[in-house]
C-alpha positions as CSV (number, residue, x, y, z in Angstrom):
1,M,0.0,0.0,0.0
2,C,2.9,2.4,0.8
3,L,4.4,1.8,-2.6
4,F,1.0,2.5,-4.2
5,L,0.5,5.8,-2.4
6,T,4.1,6.8,-3.2
7,A,3.5,6.1,-6.9
8,V,0.2,8.0,-6.8
9,I,1.7,11.0,-5.1
10,T,4.6,11.1,-7.5
11,S,2.4,10.8,-10.6
12,L,-0.3,13.1,-9.4
13,A,1.7,16.0,-8.1
14,L,-0.3,19.2,-8.2
15,A,0.8,22.8,-7.6
16,E,1.1,23.2,-3.8
17,G,-2.2,23.9,-2.2
18,E,-4.1,23.8,-5.5
19,P,-7.2,21.6,-5.4
20,P,-7.9,19.2,-8.3
21,S,-10.4,20.7,-10.8
22,V,-13.2,18.2,-9.8
23,Y,-13.1,19.5,-6.2
24,I,-15.4,22.4,-7.2
25,V,-18.4,20.1,-6.9
26,C,-17.4,19.2,-3.3
27,V,-17.2,22.8,-2.1
28,S,-20.9,23.5,-1.8
29,C,-21.3,20.9,1.0
30,H,-17.8,20.3,2.4
31,G,-16.5,23.8,2.1
32,E,-13.6,25.5,0.2
33,E,-11.1,24.0,2.6
34,G,-12.9,20.7,3.4
35,E,-14.0,22.1,6.8
36,G,-17.6,20.8,6.6
37,S,-20.6,22.8,7.3
38,P,-22.5,23.8,10.5
39,V,-25.6,24.2,8.4
40,I,-25.9,20.8,6.7
41,P,-24.9,17.5,8.3
42,V,-21.8,16.7,6.2
43,P,-18.4,15.8,7.7
44,P,-15.3,17.8,7.5
45,I,-12.9,16.0,5.2
46,A,-9.8,18.1,5.4
47,G,-6.8,16.3,7.0
48,Q,-8.6,12.9,6.7
49,H,-6.6,9.8,5.9
50,A,-6.0,9.6,2.1
51,G,-6.6,5.8,2.2
52,Y,-9.9,6.3,3.9
53,L,-11.1,9.0,1.6
54,R,-10.1,7.0,-1.5
55,G,-11.9,3.9,-0.2
56,Q,-15.1,5.9,0.6
57,L,-15.1,7.7,-2.8
58,L,-14.7,4.3,-4.6
59,A,-17.4,2.8,-2.4
60,F,-19.8,5.6,-3.3
61,R,-18.9,5.4,-7.0
62,S,-19.4,1.6,-7.2
63,G,-22.7,1.7,-5.2
64,D,-21.2,-0.2,-2.3
65,R,-22.1,2.9,-0.2
66,G,-25.0,5.3,-0.6
67,D,-27.4,2.8,-2.3
68,H,-29.9,2.5,0.6
69,L,-33.1,4.4,0.1
70,A,-32.9,5.7,3.7
71,D,-29.4,7.2,3.1
72,T,-30.3,10.5,1.6
73,W,-26.9,12.1,1.9
74,G,-25.1,8.9,0.9
75,R,-27.2,8.7,-2.3
76,Q,-26.3,12.3,-3.1
77,M,-22.6,11.4,-2.6
78,A,-23.0,8.3,-4.8
79,L,-24.4,10.6,-7.6
80,M,-21.5,13.1,-7.2
81,T,-18.9,10.4,-7.5
82,K,-20.3,8.6,-10.6
83,P,-18.4,10.7,-13.1
84,L,-15.1,10.6,-11.2
85,T,-12.2,8.6,-12.7
86,D,-9.7,6.7,-10.5
87,T,-7.2,9.5,-11.1
88,D,-9.8,12.1,-9.9
89,I,-10.4,10.1,-6.8
90,D,-6.7,9.7,-6.1
91,R,-6.1,13.4,-6.6
92,L,-9.0,14.4,-4.3
93,A,-7.9,12.0,-1.6
94,L,-4.4,13.2,-1.6
95,F,-5.3,16.9,-1.8
96,L,-7.8,16.6,1.1
97,A,-5.3,14.6,3.2
98,E,-2.8,17.3,2.9
99,Q,-5.1,20.1,4.1
100,P,-5.0,21.2,7.7
101,R,-7.3,19.2,9.8
102,W,-10.6,20.8,10.9
103,V,-10.9,22.6,14.2
104,R,-12.2,20.7,17.2
105,A,-15.5,21.8,18.6
106,E,-14.8,21.1,22.3
107,Q,-12.1,20.0,24.7
108,P,-11.1,16.3,25.0
109,Q,-13.2,14.1,27.3
110,L,-12.0,11.2,29.4
111,L,-13.0,7.7,28.4
112,E,-15.8,6.5,30.6
113,D,-16.8,3.0,29.5
114,N,-15.8,0.0,27.5
115,D,-17.8,1.0,24.3
116,K,-15.7,4.1,24.0
117,R,-12.4,2.3,24.7
118,A,-13.4,-0.3,22.0
119,C,-13.9,2.4,19.5
120,M,-10.6,4.1,20.3
121,T,-8.8,0.9,19.3
122,C,-9.3,1.9,15.7
123,H,-10.3,5.5,15.9
124,D,-7.5,6.8,18.1
125,P,-6.9,10.4,17.2
126,A,-3.1,9.8,17.4
127,N,-3.3,7.5,14.3
128,T,-1.8,9.7,11.6
129,S,-1.0,7.1,9.0
130,A,-2.0,8.4,5.6
131,E,-2.6,4.7,4.5
132,S,-5.2,4.1,7.2
133,T,-8.6,3.1,5.9
134,T,-10.1,4.0,9.4
135,P,-11.4,7.5,9.5
136,I,-10.4,10.2,11.9
137,I,-13.7,10.9,13.7
138,A,-12.5,13.0,16.7
139,G,-14.0,16.4,16.5
140,M,-16.5,15.6,13.7
141,P,-20.0,17.1,14.1
142,E,-22.1,15.1,16.5
143,A,-25.1,15.0,14.2
144,Y,-23.1,13.5,11.4
145,L,-21.5,10.9,13.7
146,Y,-24.9,10.0,15.2
147,R,-26.4,9.5,11.8
148,Q,-23.6,7.2,10.7
149,L,-23.8,5.1,13.9
150,V,-27.6,4.7,13.4
151,H,-27.0,3.8,9.7
152,Y,-24.5,1.1,10.8
153,R,-26.9,-0.2,13.5
154,D,-29.9,-0.3,11.1
155,G,-28.0,-1.9,8.2
156,I,-28.1,1.2,6.0
157,R,-24.4,1.5,6.0
158,S,-22.5,-1.7,5.9
159,A,-20.3,-1.6,2.9
160,S,-17.2,-3.8,2.7
161,I,-13.7,-2.4,2.9
162,D,-11.5,-3.6,0.2
163,G,-13.7,-6.7,-0.2
164,A,-13.6,-7.6,3.5
165,P,-16.6,-7.3,5.8
166,N,-16.8,-3.9,7.5
167,P,-16.1,-4.4,11.2
168,M,-18.5,-1.6,12.2
169,S,-21.4,-3.8,11.0
170,A,-20.5,-6.3,13.7
171,L,-19.7,-3.8,16.5
172,I,-22.7,-1.5,16.2
173,T,-25.4,-4.1,17.0
174,T,-29.1,-3.8,16.9
175,D,-29.3,-3.8,20.7
176,M,-27.5,-0.4,20.9
177,T,-30.1,2.2,21.7
178,D,-30.4,5.6,20.2
179,L,-29.2,7.1,23.5
180,M,-26.1,4.9,23.5
181,L,-25.3,6.0,20.0
182,Q,-25.9,9.6,20.9
183,E,-23.5,9.3,23.7
184,L,-20.8,7.8,21.5
185,A,-21.3,10.6,18.9
186,R,-21.1,13.3,21.6
187,F,-18.0,11.7,23.0
188,F,-16.1,11.6,19.7
189,S,-17.3,15.0,18.6
190,G,-15.8,16.4,21.7
191,L,-12.3,14.9,21.2
């Protein structure tokens, strides 16, 4: 994977700080600098892992993500990614990964229970690997995180990752209440 990203970075070098031309369609929701929006429930994407961004854009384009009728925002993303080429996706992922990470909404909170500790195994904010396919979720908007957790629990979002089952589908079980998911979303939004 490291060799792949190195080859992509070398072959897709853009002028420093210059977004790929296809980024223009992302700006209306994700902001000029990938900072997200306080008005609509979309995530900030600046500073996210390139491997994760690439994987999600490919999943949207292929229909592995955003195909459920109840996933309104995911369906919109699926439509937006249809015309993108692999090169467009690689350029977008690399550009966004190089942007400064979004500003945190609140101060860090202490871990309080096993559910949060289990999540931190993969979603540790200290994980800075560009190759990671696990997203940075610390500081993301609470409403966005809550919606994604509900989608995992309800089977709306369960796409595979590189052909392997998505572990979130197994971790977010149907016995997790809305209140439990709200608490997890609030915890991670405050990191």
